[in-house]
N, C-alpha and C positions, 0 to 999 in steps of 0.2 A: 410544647415549645422547646428550643434549641437550650441547653443546660448551660448555665454560666461557665466560662472557659475557666477563670482560676478564682474561686470563690475565697476570701480571706475567713470567712466566718461560714459556720454551717449551722443553722438553727434547727433543733428538733422538737417536733410538737408531737404529742402523743394523745390519741384520741379513743374514746368509746362511748357512743352513742350520747354525744354531747353536740348537736349540731349547731344550735343558735349560739352557743358559748364558743364552739370552734371558729365561727364566723366572725365573732368580735375578735376574737384572739388574731386572726389572720389578717383583718384590717388593720389591727394594732400594728403588726410586722410590715405591713405594705407601706406604714407611715415612718418607717425608720428613715433617717436621713445619714449620707456620708459613711455608710458601711457597704462594702460589696459581700454579699452574703448569697446562700441558697437555702432554702425552707425545704426541710424534710418532714413531710407528715407521715407518722406511722398509724393506722388505723387498727384497732385491735376488734377488727370482726363487727363493726357497728353495723346495726338493722334500721336506723333512724334516718337513714338519708344522708349521712355524715357525708361519705364518698363522693355521691353525685351533687351534693352542694359544693364541695371543695374543688370538683373537678370542673364543674360548669362554671363557678363564678371566679375562681384565683388561678386555674392553671395556666391561664394565657398571661397573667400579668408579669411583665418582665422585672418588676421591683422586687418580686417574690421569688423567682425562679423556683417554682414548685416543683417537688417530685414528691411522688406519693407511692408509700409500701403499704400495701394491704394484706392483713391477715385474715386468715377464714375464722379464727376464734380470738378470745381475749388472753393474751400471752402474759399480760401483766405490763406493770410499768417498767420494770427493770429490762425484761427481754426486749419490749418495744425499743426501749432507748438504744440498748446494746446493738439493734438492727440498725437504727439511725447512725449511731457512731460508726459503725462497720461501712456503711454507705456514704458517709461524709467525707467530703475533699477539703475541706478549711482546717487552717492551722490552729483553729480555736473553734470550740464546741459550744455552742449556746442551748440551753434547755429553756422552753416557756411551756407551761402547763395550759391545756386547753381553755381552763377556768381562769385565764390571768389575762391581763391588757397591759402591754408595754407602752411608757410614754416615748415621743420619737427618738430622744438620744439616747436609749438605753443601750443598744447595741456598741454605738461609739464609746459610750463610757466606760463600758466592761473591757472592751478591747484596748483602750487606750491605759487602761489600769495595769493589764496583764503584759503589754508590751513593754512598759517601762520598769518591770519588776522581774529580774532573771530567776528569783527564787520563789516566785508565787506560781503557783500553779492553779490557783481555784479564785475566782471573782463571785462576791454576794452583791445581791440586789437589796434596795430598799424597797420592800414590799409594804404595801398600803392595803388596809380591807377596803375591797371593793365598793360595798354598801356604806362606808364611811370613811373617805380617803383623809380625813384628819386624823386617824387613828393609824398605828402600826400593827402590821400582821407578823412582819419578822424582818430583822436587820441583822442576819447574819444567825448563829445558833449557839446556844447554851445547852449544858447537860448535867444530868443528875448523875452521881456515882453509882446507881444501879443500871444505867444505861438507858433511863428515859430521857428523850430531849424534847426540847420545845424552843421556837424561835426568841430570838434577843428581843425585848421590848414588846412581845406580844399582848396587845390590849392595852397598850398606852396610849394617851394622846399624843401627836407628833408636833412636840413643841420645839424642836431643833437639837433635841438630846442625840441625834443620831445622823447630823448632819457633816460630822467630819470622817474621812476617810482612816481606817484604822484596821489591824489585824483582828480577826475573828477566827472561830474555830473551823467552820466550814460553811458553805453557801447552802441555802434551801433549794432543793432541786424544782422549785416552782418557777424560778428564774435565775440561772445561775450560768456562769461561761467557766469553761476549763481550757487548760492548755491541751493541744493534741498530745505535746511530747509527754505530759504526766500520764494520760490515760495509756499511751502506748506502754509506758514503764510498768504502771501497776494493774491495768486491766479497767474493764467498765465496771458497770454494776453487778453485785450479785444477785444473781438471778433466783436463788434459794429465797429471797426476801419478797419476791412478788410485787408488793407495794407497801409504801409506809415505813419510815425507817431507813430507807435504801440508800437515801442521800448522805445520811449520817455515817453509815458504813463507809461508803465511798469516799466521803470528806475525811474520816478520821483515819481509813488506809492510807490516803493521800499524805495525811500529816505525818504518820509514823514512816512514811518514806521519805521524809524531810522537805515536803513542800509546804508552803503558806498559804494561806487565804486572805485576800484583802476585802474589806467591805467597801463599796463605792455609792455613797449616798446620790450621785447624780443619775445613778440607774435604777429609774423609778418605775415600777410595776404595780398595777391594782389587782388584787386577787381575790375571789369568792371562796371564802373558806369552806370546806366539807363539801364540794360540790360532787366530788366523784362518788362516794358512798354515802355522804351525808353525815353529819355531826352525830346524830342518834342512832348509827348503824353498828349494831352488836359484831360484825364481821370487821369493820373498821378498828374497835376496841381489841377485838382479838388478834389482829395481825400487829397492832403498836405494841402489844404485851410481848406477842411471840417473838418479835423481831428486835425489841430492847433486849431479850435474852440471849439473841444469838449474836447480836451485836458485841455484848460483854464478853460471851464466851470466845469468840472470834479474835477479838483486838485488844481486851483490856489486859494490864498486866495482872499478875498472879495475887499481888498484894492488894488490889481492889475487888479481883472474884472472890476471895475467901470472905471478904465483907458484905458480897452482894445482899444476902438474905437480910442482914441487919438493914441496909440502907432500904431495901424493898418493903420491908416491915414497917420502918418510918415513914416511907412515902404512902404506902398504903393506909396507915393511922391517919396521916394528915388529910388524906383524901376522901375519908369516910368523914371526918369531923368538917370538913368542908363542904360535904354533901349533906350534911345535917343542915347547913346552913343554906342552902340552895346554891352553892358555888361548885367551881371545879369541873372536870371531865364529866363527872357522873351526874351532873346537874341535867346533862340532855337526856338522863333515862328517868323520866317522872315517876312518881309512885312506887310501890313496894314491888309491882311487876317489873318496871324498869331497873329497879336496883338489883333485881335477881337474874335479869337478862346481861345486865353489866356484869355482874359476879361469875355467871356462868360463861360469859366471853374471855373473862379474865383467866379463868380455870382453862379454858379450851386453849387459850394461847400458851399459855405454860407447859400442857402437856404435849401440844404441838412441837414447842420447842425442845422438851425433853428427847423427843424422838428423832430429832435433828441435830442433837448436840454432837453424836460421833462425827458425822459430817463437817460440823464446825470446827471441832478439835483438827480435824485434818489439815481443814484450809489455816487454821492458826499456826500449824508447824511449817506450812507453805510460805508464811509470811517472812521466815527468814531470809528469803532470796531478795526482797526489796527493803528490808527494815533498816533504817537508818537512827532512829530515836532508842533510846535504851529504856527498858521497863520503868527505870526511875524517871526518864524525861517524858514517857507516856503518862504516868500519874499524874505528873506537875500538871502536864498542859490540860490533862480532864480536870484536876481540881481545880485549876487557873481560870477554867471557864465554866464553873459549876454555878448552877440554878439553885436558887433558894427552895425550900419545902414552902413556903409562903408563897413565892412567884408560881411555882408550879402547881400549887394547888388552886390557885385564883381562875375563875371562869373567865376567858379571854373572846368568847363570841357569845 
């Protein structure tokens, strides 16, 4: 079909072998009202018929203005989103995971928040658990001082405690909107991250460059947690651990970096204690064998991070060109949005 002439918003959906989830995701975009947008589907070499389904069922629907970029292999979440950003023509760039479904007013609410706020470069959605929409998945993000991050409110009942717009640290990449002007200034996703923690790195980099993030409770999305690799995936745990080290090395002030081993030890101890009570992230790895798999994933993640440290330190030096916040201000920003060990150790799904 003929592309939308002047889309206000470009929505990027990255997919890899999730045909049925992708179908539901695209259907939710087709129900968006009041927003002129194009949809850019970036497929990472799916073999399950995702491309054929999308092309056959959605390519001709004018409300989606769908464009498809097909990769021959899985290039990861970061590289695929960067492809979409490069192809996007809108002044606002929205991301929606293929395992998420947006309510009809999602795009309009996010755009309204960004249009009326000159210093705001990012907008965060109210993300609910797909299987239990009365429960919060994420309402913006929090971070622990060793670089680990988690969604604000994860696992809490939705009792209206996150129903007011407010500034948050950064949006979750599952369902977010960015100003094109911000991405043009700071760049897109860091492709060394591949997947997991990539939205944290992009968001914190934007904050250091002087942009703010607004949480928009009217922008509601339902999300299936862990649908990409699975909550019990050792590879997922490895990437999360590796990327929290890379994030800290690239963006944290030295005053926090020197303390990173101590913060990490405290978090690890809290995680072990939670696991003994059947809680926390490690509860997804049952039994002795499961705990050994998790421990090996942590170790592999840390070793992989060590090998990549020289590259991250070079990128750290390159941050001088966009930096607006002082190291002290970055420290205050991180500690001001700090998640407690108790909340971080609690099982959220």
